[in-house]
All heavy atoms as an XYZ file, in Angstrom:
811
protein
N     163.143     93.454     44.786
C     164.099     94.014     45.751
C     163.671     93.654     47.171
O     164.529     93.284     47.978
C     164.161     95.537     45.538
C     165.164     96.204     46.431
S     166.819     95.675     45.914
C     167.790     96.664     46.883
N     162.397     93.760     47.439
C     161.886     93.429     48.766
C     162.146     91.967     49.106
O     162.541     91.627     50.221
C     160.364     93.711     48.832
C     159.885     94.481     49.981
C     158.401     94.655     49.857
C     157.887     95.690     50.817
N     156.496     95.831     50.771
N     161.928     91.129     48.105
C     162.145     89.668     48.302
C     163.600     89.384     48.576
O     163.919     88.585     49.461
C     161.632     88.937     47.057
C     161.746     87.430     47.189
C     161.146     86.792     45.909
N     161.508     85.450     45.807
C     160.717     84.428     46.094
N     159.445     84.656     46.417
N     161.150     83.196     45.956
N     164.488     90.003     47.850
C     165.942     89.794     48.005
C     166.356     90.266     49.421
O     167.137     89.549     50.092
C     166.700     90.565     46.949
C     168.232     90.385     46.980
C     168.593     88.916     46.782
C     168.825     91.244     45.898
N     165.863     91.355     49.880
C     166.148     91.854     51.203
C     165.619     90.894     52.286
O     166.335     90.575     53.259
C     165.532     93.259     51.437
C     165.813     93.902     52.770
C     167.316     94.058     53.014
C     165.128     95.251     52.859
N     164.425     90.360     52.093
C     163.846     89.368     53.026
C     164.702     88.123     53.115
O     164.945     87.587     54.189
C     162.417     89.036     52.627
O     161.567     90.111     52.716
N     165.148     87.660     51.953
C     165.988     86.458     51.916
C     167.313     86.712     52.634
O     167.784     85.896     53.412
C     166.209     85.996     50.486
C     164.892     85.449     49.896
C     167.294     84.917     50.388
C     164.915     85.166     48.413
N     167.891     87.882     52.418
C     169.151     88.226     53.045
C     169.014     88.309     54.570
O     169.867     87.808     55.321
C     169.687     89.542     52.496
N     167.917     88.895     55.011
C     167.693     88.999     56.481
C     167.446     87.637     57.088
O     167.918     87.337     58.179
C     166.499     89.912     56.747
C     166.816     91.425     56.549
C     165.532     92.231     56.697
C     167.872     91.910     57.452
N     166.720     86.762     56.377
C     166.460     85.427     56.882
C     167.785     84.640     56.964
O     168.049     83.975     57.943
C     165.470     84.698     55.941
C     165.145     83.265     56.328
C     164.494     83.182     57.691
C     164.270     82.634     55.278
N     168.613     84.774     55.927
C     169.922     84.053     55.939
C     170.789     84.575     57.107
O     171.436     83.773     57.781
C     170.633     84.288     54.624
N     170.783     85.868     57.344
C     171.523     86.434     58.462
C     171.027     85.932     59.812
O     171.816     85.563     60.671
C     171.465     87.960     58.416
C     172.209     88.690     59.536
C     173.718     88.407     59.446
C     171.944     90.158     59.432
N     169.710     85.875     59.967
C     169.117     85.336     61.200
C     169.498     83.895     61.419
O     169.889     83.509     62.535
C     167.604     85.518     61.159
N     169.434     83.074     60.389
C     169.753     81.666     60.506
C     171.248     81.505     60.845
O     171.612     80.724     61.730
C     169.407     80.907     59.213
C     167.894     80.802     59.082
C     170.025     79.501     59.198
C     167.405     80.273     57.759
N     172.094     82.257     60.188
C     173.511     82.187     60.448
C     173.819     82.595     61.903
O     174.590     81.947     62.587
C     174.261     83.119     59.485
C     175.758     83.053     59.685
C     176.496     82.030     59.147
C     176.395     84.075     60.397
C     177.864     82.001     59.347
C     177.759     84.051     60.554
C     178.492     82.999     60.050
N     173.206     83.685     62.348
C     173.435     84.172     63.704
C     173.001     83.132     64.742
O     173.735     82.857     65.722
C     172.684     85.489     63.950
O     173.155     86.438     62.995
C     172.935     86.022     65.323
N     171.847     82.564     64.590
C     171.325     81.548     65.549
C     172.147     80.306     65.435
O     172.535     79.720     66.489
C     169.805     81.263     65.298
C     169.355     80.083     66.122
C     168.978     82.500     65.615
N     172.480     79.852     64.268
C     173.189     78.594     64.107
C     174.626     78.631     64.509
O     175.177     77.622     64.967
N     175.295     79.761     64.394
C     176.733     79.837     64.640
C     177.078     80.803     65.783
O     178.239     81.020     66.041
C     177.466     80.243     63.381
C     177.336     79.218     62.297
C     176.504     79.474     61.221
C     178.005     78.018     62.360
C     176.338     78.529     60.218
C     177.880     77.078     61.387
C     177.056     77.345     60.295
N     176.128     81.297     66.495
C     176.409     82.205     67.606
C     176.927     81.422     68.791
O     176.840     80.218     68.848
N     177.458     82.088     69.761
C     177.940     81.430     70.972
C     176.748     80.914     71.785
O     175.861     81.666     72.068
C     178.738     82.433     71.833
O     179.855     82.856     71.140
N     176.823     79.633     72.174
C     175.700     79.116     72.944
C     175.717     79.688     74.360
O     176.799     79.864     74.946
C     175.944     77.613     72.959
C     177.410     77.467     72.705
C     177.794     78.636     71.895
N     174.579     80.011     74.887
C     174.490     80.505     76.264
C     174.621     79.331     77.168
O     174.198     78.222     76.885
C     173.161     81.196     76.466
N     175.288     79.525     78.284
C     175.362     78.480     79.264
C     174.005     78.250     79.873
O     173.271     79.189     80.147
C     176.441     78.822     80.346
C     177.850     78.956     79.812
C     178.770     79.334     80.940
C     178.337     77.681     79.161
N     173.682     77.020     80.092
C     172.294     76.634     80.472
C     172.004     76.862     81.921
O     170.884     77.206     82.317
C     172.011     75.185     80.075
N     172.975     76.596     82.793
C     172.670     76.671     84.239
C     172.908     78.040     84.847
O     173.220     79.022     84.173
N     172.756     78.082     86.165
C     172.929     79.283     86.941
C     174.267     79.217     87.661
O     174.377     78.460     88.638
C     171.762     79.419     87.898
C     171.793     80.701     88.735
O     172.870     81.122     89.130
O     170.693     81.213     89.019
N     175.219     79.956     87.238
C     176.565     79.891     87.825
C     176.609     80.277     89.283
O     177.397     79.684     90.072
C     177.549     80.726     87.006
N     175.797     81.213     89.720
C     175.791     81.658     91.120
C     175.332     80.506     92.040
O     175.901     80.260     93.070
C     174.894     82.872     91.313
N     174.252     79.834     91.580
C     173.799     78.656     92.328
C     174.854     77.564     92.289
O     175.142     76.844     93.241
C     172.501     78.136     91.768
C     171.307     79.033     92.057
C     170.040     78.443     91.440
C     168.843     79.371     91.628
N     167.633     78.798     90.968
N     175.480     77.413     91.102
C     176.499     76.411     90.901
C     177.701     76.620     91.807
O     178.301     75.686     92.320
N     178.052     77.861     92.064
C     179.181     78.216     92.961
C     178.906     77.693     94.359
O     179.778     77.122     95.037
C     179.421     79.713     92.964
N     177.702     77.902     94.840
C     177.335     77.423     96.199
C     177.345     75.908     96.270
O     177.885     75.321     97.225
C     175.959     77.971     96.573
C     175.922     79.437     96.808
C     174.517     79.935     97.113
C     174.515     81.478     97.160
N     173.168     81.994     97.350
N     176.780     75.262     95.230
C     176.795     73.803     95.202
C     178.228     73.246     95.087
O     178.537     72.242     95.736
C     175.929     73.309     94.024
C     174.443     73.546     94.162
C     173.745     73.461     92.801
C     173.830     72.575     95.160
N     179.025     73.891     94.268
C     180.419     73.462     94.121
C     181.142     73.566     95.452
O     181.840     72.612     95.847
C     181.129     74.351     93.096
C     182.550     73.937     92.784
C     182.786     73.039     91.757
C     183.594     74.431     93.505
C     184.115     72.657     91.464
C     184.917     74.040     93.258
C     185.144     73.142     92.225
N     180.940     74.657     96.143
C     181.591     74.845     97.423
C     181.215     73.765     98.431
O     182.043     73.247     99.168
C     181.221     76.224     97.968
O     181.827     76.456     99.230
N     179.930     73.376     98.439
C     179.415     72.389     99.375
C     179.758     70.947     98.999
O     179.882     70.091     99.863
C     177.907     72.543     99.506
N     179.869     70.688     97.675
C     179.997     69.277     97.235
C     181.278     68.935     96.510
O     181.641     67.749     96.446
C     178.850     68.949     96.287
C     177.512     68.997     96.950
O     177.116     68.082     97.596
N     176.781     70.110     96.793
N     181.975     69.895     95.950
C     183.110     69.604     95.070
C     184.450     70.178     95.517
O     185.499     69.637     95.167
C     182.824     70.126     93.659
S     181.206     69.783     93.037
N     184.381     71.237     96.297
C     185.608     71.977     96.622
C     186.635     71.166     97.433
O     187.830     71.435     97.341
C     185.269     73.279     97.353
N     186.175     70.202     98.194
C     187.116     69.382     98.972
C     188.145     68.727     98.052
O     189.324     68.635     98.446
C     186.347     68.339     99.754
N     187.741     68.298     96.895
C     188.657     67.660     95.920
C     189.147     68.628     94.831
O     190.190     68.408     94.227
C     188.016     66.419     95.287
S     187.739     65.093     96.413
N     188.332     69.649     94.536
C     188.607     70.507     93.399
C     188.798     71.987     93.809
O     188.432     72.864     93.038
C     187.486     70.385     92.379
C     187.378     69.080     91.738
N     188.316     68.575     90.856
C     186.446     68.099     91.890
C     187.946     67.385     90.434
N     186.818     67.032     91.065
N     189.381     72.223     94.945
C     189.574     73.600     95.417
C     190.391     74.392     94.379
O     191.360     73.914     93.841
C     190.279     73.647     96.813
C     190.315     75.036     97.352
C     191.651     73.050     96.745
C     189.067     75.415     98.072
N     189.887     75.561     94.025
C     190.530     76.423     93.054
C     190.710     75.833     91.699
O     191.601     76.230     90.923
N     189.842     74.870     91.347
C     189.938     74.221     90.026
C     190.974     73.128     89.919
O     191.213     72.588     88.888
N     191.569     72.781     91.063
C     192.570     71.727     91.101
C     191.929     70.341     91.209
O     190.747     70.180     91.003
N     192.749     69.364     91.505
C     192.239     68.006     91.718
C     193.234     67.369     92.711
O     194.347     67.037     92.349
C     192.195     67.223     90.435
C     191.546     65.870     90.589
O     191.614     65.245     91.620
N     190.872     65.416     89.539
N     192.790     67.140     93.964
C     193.677     66.589     94.990
C     193.851     65.085     94.835
O     194.762     64.533     95.403
C     193.202     66.961     96.394
C     193.180     68.457     96.612
C     191.850     66.321     96.706
N     193.010     64.407     94.052
C     193.117     62.957     93.853
C     193.988     62.615     92.653
O     194.912     61.820     92.752
C     191.710     62.336     93.744
C     191.783     60.846     93.516
C     190.858     62.651     94.958
N     193.705     63.223     91.513
C     194.467     63.009     90.281
C     194.922     64.371     89.765
O     194.179     65.081     89.113
C     193.623     62.274     89.217
C     194.454     62.008     87.933
C     192.986     60.995     89.737
N     196.135     64.729     90.143
C     196.579     66.112     89.909
C     196.546     66.539     88.458
O     196.409     67.735     88.210
C     198.004     66.292     90.499
O     198.910     65.420     89.853
N     196.666     65.662     87.512
C     196.657     66.059     86.090
C     195.278     66.418     85.588
O     195.125     67.182     84.643
C     197.231     64.990     85.204
N     194.269     65.900     86.249
C     192.894     66.090     85.760
C     192.167     67.219     86.553
O     191.268     66.970     87.329
C     192.097     64.793     85.832
C     192.613     63.750     84.856
C     191.720     62.597     84.728
C     192.212     61.672     83.624
N     191.358     60.536     83.426
N     192.663     68.399     86.323
C     192.125     69.566     87.013
C     190.879     70.047     86.270
O     190.487     69.486     85.277
C     193.147     70.715     87.042
O     193.321     71.207     85.705
C     194.468     70.284     87.636
N     190.307     71.098     86.773
C     189.157     71.760     86.120
C     189.610     73.016     85.407
O     188.782     73.881     85.134
C     188.109     72.090     87.183
C     187.549     70.885     87.967
C     186.525     71.324     88.961
C     187.010     69.824     87.045
N     190.909     73.094     85.153
C     191.416     74.218     84.359
C     191.110     74.001     82.889
O     190.885     72.865     82.416
C     192.930     74.332     84.548
C     193.394     74.407     86.008
C     193.312     75.793     86.532
C     193.662     75.809     88.022
N     194.571     76.795     88.409
N     191.018     75.089     82.136
C     190.619     75.051     80.757
C     191.397     74.038     79.893
O     190.824     73.258     79.152
C     190.777     76.442     80.173
O     190.315     76.486     78.859
N     192.723     74.035     79.992
C     193.548     73.152     79.177
C     193.254     71.691     79.501
O     193.212     70.835     78.618
C     195.032     73.459     79.345
C     195.437     74.720     78.666
C     196.941     74.956     78.780
C     197.314     76.257     78.121
N     198.729     76.537     78.211
N     193.097     71.367     80.768
C     192.820     69.973     81.182
C     191.432     69.552     80.720
O     191.261     68.414     80.247
C     193.003     69.820     82.676
N     190.458     70.428     80.883
C     189.102     70.093     80.439
C     189.089     69.807     78.947
O     188.459     68.845     78.501
C     188.118     71.219     80.782
C     187.805     71.466     82.242
C     186.873     72.660     82.415
C     187.247     70.248     82.881
N     189.807     70.635     78.198
C     189.908     70.427     76.751
C     190.603     69.124     76.387
O     190.159     68.340     75.594
C     190.590     71.618     76.106
C     190.362     71.791     74.679
C     190.886     73.093     74.140
O     190.644     74.111     74.746
O     191.590     73.027     73.079
N     191.721     68.874     77.068
C     192.533     67.683     76.812
C     191.743     66.409     77.047
O     191.869     65.475     76.308
C     193.752     67.681     77.744
C     194.654     66.471     77.585
C     195.863     66.587     78.478
C     196.752     65.356     78.349
N     197.941     65.428     79.198
N     190.920     66.407     78.087
C     190.183     65.179     78.428
C     188.761     65.182     77.904
O     187.930     64.357     78.323
C     190.195     64.983     79.934
C     191.604     64.709     80.436
C     192.326     65.688     81.162
C     192.247     63.480     80.195
C     193.620     65.424     81.587
C     193.553     63.231     80.615
C     194.219     64.206     81.337
O     195.509     63.974     81.757
N     188.440     66.121     77.013
C     187.089     66.162     76.435
C     185.998     66.494     77.391
O     184.857     66.069     77.244
N     186.318     67.313     78.384
C     185.366     67.688     79.417
C     184.970     69.167     79.385
O     184.548     69.719     80.379
C     185.961     67.369     80.824
C     186.235     65.873     81.013
S     184.784     64.826     80.916
C     183.833     65.461     82.271
N     185.158     69.809     78.257
C     184.941     71.220     78.123
C     183.561     71.569     77.532
O     183.450     72.482     76.721
C     186.054     71.875     77.310
C     186.212     71.227     75.930
O     185.772     70.121     75.698
N     186.866     71.921     75.021
N     182.541     70.880     78.033
C     181.178     71.206     77.632
C     180.236     70.904     78.791
O     180.566     70.080     79.686
C     180.754     70.379     76.394
O     180.610     69.009     76.747
N     179.073     71.536     78.743
C     178.055     71.307     79.783
C     177.687     69.803     79.804
O     177.604     69.218     80.873
C     176.785     72.140     79.524
C     177.070     73.644     79.673
C     175.626     71.704     80.400
C     177.215     74.130     81.075
N     177.525     69.260     78.620
C     177.117     67.834     78.528
C     178.155     66.914     79.153
O     177.793     65.998     79.917
C     176.880     67.440     77.048
C     175.751     68.164     76.408
C     176.096     69.614     75.929
O     177.287     69.952     75.824
O     175.140     70.345     75.690
N     179.412     67.089     78.851
C     180.479     66.219     79.375
C     180.566     66.338     80.898
O     180.677     65.329     81.611
C     181.819     66.569     78.722
N     180.513     67.552     81.380
C     180.639     67.786     82.851
C     179.405     67.205     83.558
O     179.556     66.520     84.599
C     180.879     69.252     83.197
C     182.193     69.709     82.616
C     180.806     69.470     84.688
C     182.421     71.200     82.677
N     178.207     67.470     83.036
C     177.016     66.924     83.710
C     177.028     65.402     83.726
O     176.627     64.792     84.720
C     175.709     67.460     83.088
O     175.687     67.151     81.703
C     175.527     68.950     83.260
N     177.500     64.788     82.655
C     177.566     63.327     82.608
C     178.561     62.851     83.676
O     178.248     61.890     84.451
C     177.995     62.832     81.220
O     177.016     63.231     80.288
C     178.162     61.316     81.189
N     179.708     63.450     83.769
C     180.753     63.048     84.760
C     180.233     63.227     86.147
O     180.373     62.333     86.986
C     182.007     63.913     84.544
C     183.119     63.638     85.537
C     183.985     62.474     85.124
O     183.901     61.988     84.001
N     184.841     62.030     86.034
N     179.608     64.354     86.445
C     179.100     64.616     87.778
C     177.949     63.677     88.112
O     177.836     63.152     89.228
C     178.711     66.096     87.959
C     178.036     66.314     89.307
C     179.903     67.008     87.788
N     177.088     63.455     87.150
C     175.928     62.592     87.386
C     176.313     61.142     87.632
O     175.915     60.539     88.624
C     174.964     62.648     86.170
O     174.533     63.982     86.016
C     173.759     61.771     86.397
N     177.157     60.591     86.717
C     177.511     59.183     86.779
C     178.768     58.857     87.529
O     178.980     57.720     87.958
C     177.613     58.669     85.356
C     176.351     58.720     84.570
C     176.522     58.196     83.179
C     175.244     58.250     82.387
N     175.427     57.739     81.000
N     179.686     59.836     87.680
C     180.950     59.566     88.274
C     181.833     58.771     87.321
O     181.383     58.294     86.293
N     183.097     58.634     87.686
C     184.020     57.819     86.877
C     185.322     57.704     87.655
O     185.849     58.697     88.168
C     184.258     58.480     85.530
C     185.096     57.650     84.571
C     185.179     58.335     83.217
C     186.077     57.547     82.285
N     186.256     58.227     81.008
N     185.837     56.507     87.749
C     187.081     56.237     88.483
C     186.961     56.791     89.914
O     186.055     56.421     90.645
C     188.303     56.745     87.743
C     188.421     56.109     86.360
O     188.126     54.944     86.196
N     188.878     56.850     85.378
N     187.852     57.703     90.304
C     187.828     58.213     91.655
C     186.699     59.258     91.875
O     186.371     59.555     93.020
C     189.169     58.909     91.956
N     186.089     59.707     90.820
C     184.994     60.704     90.916
C     183.697     59.983     91.297
O     183.229     59.137     90.553
C     184.859     61.442     89.599
C     183.661     62.294     89.475
S     183.929     63.921     90.135
C     182.366     64.673     89.827
N     183.108     60.338     92.431
C     181.813     59.708     92.789
C     180.671     60.229     91.929
O     180.730     61.357     91.398
C     181.622     60.072     94.257
C     182.367     61.362     94.391
C     183.545     61.288     93.464
N     179.619     59.464     91.856
C     178.384     59.899     91.166
C     177.599     60.775     92.110
O     177.444     60.464     93.300
C     177.592     58.684     90.735
N     177.015     61.825     91.561
C     176.233     62.760     92.366
C     174.737     62.680     92.014
O     173.941     63.501     92.479
C     176.748     64.185     92.236
C     177.980     64.437     93.052
C     179.229     64.076     92.567
C     177.881     64.981     94.332
C     180.358     64.276     93.303
C     179.023     65.189     95.088
C     180.269     64.846     94.579
N     174.358     61.728     91.179
C     172.936     61.615     90.761
C     172.011     61.475     91.954
O     170.915     62.000     91.923
C     172.792     60.428     89.807
N     172.405     60.792     92.967
C     171.556     60.593     94.128
C     171.579     61.743     95.122
O     170.736     61.860     96.001
N     172.531     62.648     94.992
C     172.668     63.769     95.911
C     172.205     65.119     95.336
O     171.742     65.977     96.078
C     174.146     63.957     96.307
C     174.689     62.781     97.060
C     176.102     63.066     97.491
N     176.950     62.016     96.982
C     178.226     61.914     97.185
N     178.871     62.882     97.809
N     178.921     60.883     96.695
N     172.373     65.275     94.031
C     171.971     66.529     93.379
C     170.936     66.273     92.306
O     171.006     65.260     91.628
C     173.203     67.214     92.788
C     174.336     67.622     93.725
C     175.538     68.145     92.910
C     173.883     68.649     94.734
N     170.061     67.256     92.123
C     169.053     67.158     91.084
C     169.738     67.534     89.747
O     170.749     68.245     89.739
C     167.936     68.125     91.344
C     167.140     67.769     92.591
C     166.093     68.811     92.891
C     165.388     68.439     94.189
N     164.551     69.499     94.693
N     169.166     67.089     88.618
C     169.761     67.429     87.314
C     170.002     68.918     87.098
O     171.071     69.312     86.577
C     168.755     66.884     86.281
C     168.152     65.720     87.009
C     168.047     66.171     88.432
N     169.068     69.773     87.527
C     169.263     71.190     87.374
C     170.432     71.713     88.224
O     171.178     72.608     87.808
C     167.995     71.973     87.750
N     170.619     71.113     89.387
C     171.745     71.498     90.219
C     173.093     71.102     89.597
O     174.062     71.851     89.655
C     171.617     70.892     91.604
C     170.486     71.406     92.412
C     170.298     70.672     93.735
O     170.235     69.458     93.767
N     170.223     71.442     94.848
N     173.098     69.928     89.002
C     174.303     69.460     88.334
C     174.632     70.366     87.143
O     175.791     70.719     86.899
C     174.150     68.004     87.899
C     174.107     67.109     89.165
C     175.283     67.564     86.970
C     173.822     65.674     88.925
N     173.609     70.799     86.442
C     173.808     71.767     85.336
C     174.356     73.092     85.831
O     175.219     73.688     85.205
C     172.501     71.930     84.559
C     172.671     72.561     83.243
C     171.426     72.457     82.398
O     171.192     71.436     81.765
O     170.695     73.473     82.387
N     173.856     73.502     86.995
C     174.393     74.757     87.596
C     175.836     74.606     87.928
O     176.671     75.514     87.685
C     173.572     75.098     88.869
C     172.185     75.502     88.587
O     171.833     75.848     87.446
O     171.364     75.485     89.569
N     176.242     73.464     88.468
C     177.674     73.213     88.802
C     178.501     73.210     87.528
O     179.563     73.815     87.497
C     177.847     71.878     89.581
C     179.306     71.489     89.684
C     177.223     71.994     90.956
N     178.023     72.538     86.482
C     178.732     72.502     85.215
C     178.951     73.888     84.623
O     179.995     74.216     84.128
C     178.004     71.594     84.230
N     177.910     74.724     84.739
C     177.980     76.089     84.240
C     179.058     76.856     85.018
O     179.864     77.585     84.443
C     176.605     76.801     84.337
O     175.670     76.032     83.574
C     176.653     78.224     83.879
N     179.023     76.703     86.312
C     180.026     77.367     87.159
C     181.458     76.902     86.819
O     182.345     77.719     86.671
C     179.723     77.066     88.641
C     180.793     77.566     89.585
C     180.947     78.903     89.865
C     181.648     76.641     90.189
C     181.968     79.351     90.700
C     182.658     77.083     91.071
C     182.802     78.435     91.319
O     183.798     78.867     92.149
N     181.614     75.612     86.635
C     182.958     75.072     86.340
C     183.453     75.638     84.998
O     184.630     76.096     84.886
C     182.923     73.522     86.284
C     184.184     72.951     85.679
C     182.752     72.987     87.684
N     182.627     75.690     83.986
C     183.014     76.213     82.680
C     183.351     77.702     82.755
O     184.326     78.178     82.166
C     181.973     75.979     81.633
C     181.903     74.538     81.096
C     180.769     74.420     80.054
C     183.203     74.092     80.491
N     182.528     78.475     83.525
C     182.822     79.894     83.687
C     184.123     80.102     84.389
O     184.936     80.977     84.014
C     181.683     80.584     84.459
C     180.484     80.888     83.597
C     179.495     81.815     84.279
O     179.778     82.330     85.370
O     178.413     82.021     83.730
N     184.345     79.339     85.462
C     185.621     79.491     86.232
C     186.817     79.058     85.417
O     187.867     79.686     85.463
C     185.510     78.724     87.524
C     184.596     79.322     88.532
C     184.928     80.755     88.842
O     186.023     81.108     89.244
N     183.956     81.654     88.637
N     186.645     77.994     84.646
C     187.814     77.534     83.836
C     188.176     78.569     82.795
O     189.361     78.743     82.479
C     187.506     76.189     83.213
O     186.592     76.283     82.136
N     187.181     79.259     82.247
C     187.435     80.333     81.258
C     188.242     81.479     81.929
O     188.978     82.181     81.251
C     186.193     80.834     80.657
N     188.090     81.635     83.220
C     188.764     82.705     83.949
C     190.028     82.163     84.681
O     190.576     82.836     85.533
C     187.838     83.344     84.982
C     186.640     84.048     84.382
C     185.902     84.830     85.483
C     184.740     84.020     86.006
N     183.933     84.751     86.976
N     190.371     80.898     84.372
C     191.494     80.231     85.020
C     191.339     80.187     86.544
O     192.292     80.261     87.295
C     192.828     80.844     84.616
C     194.004     79.880     84.846
O     193.815     78.656     84.706
O     195.082     80.380     85.217
N     190.085     80.126     86.968
C     189.720     80.030     88.386
C     190.226     81.213     89.225
O     190.497     81.106     90.383
C     190.189     78.688     88.994
C     189.394     77.577     88.426
C     189.631     76.912     87.249
C     188.193     76.998     88.979
N     188.636     75.986     87.035
C     187.752     76.001     88.064
C     187.444     77.237     90.110
C     186.617     75.250     88.286
C     186.344     76.459     90.330
C     185.906     75.504     89.437
N     190.314     82.390     88.559
C     190.714     83.598     89.240
C     189.556     84.575     89.252
O     189.424     85.397     88.360
C     191.920     84.213     88.566
C     193.148     83.343     88.583
C     194.277     83.935     87.792
C     195.425     82.984     87.850
N     196.443     83.270     86.874
N     188.703     84.426     90.242
C     187.625     85.415     90.321
C     186.298     84.903     90.205
O     185.573     84.194     90.018
């Protein structure tokens, strides 16, 4: 009985860790400040003044495969098309903070 209980608890722990919601890696508060200083000119309120369809809103991020920390950090680091690369301006941890902020804001539809 003890062994069966141990196995059940182990299975529950593995399931919880493996399928739980991943925590965002960066610091959204720091990301907000960095976003304001570096990104808001083109992406004010989650919009996009250069390519209006490619906003930072949840639906657009999902549509263009940009709805993850990894995708956003790659885009911000390397740039693409009209988006400049920020690898020389921001440290990797700062870029991760911005990505965390963007994902949090997109989940709130940039309201708040």
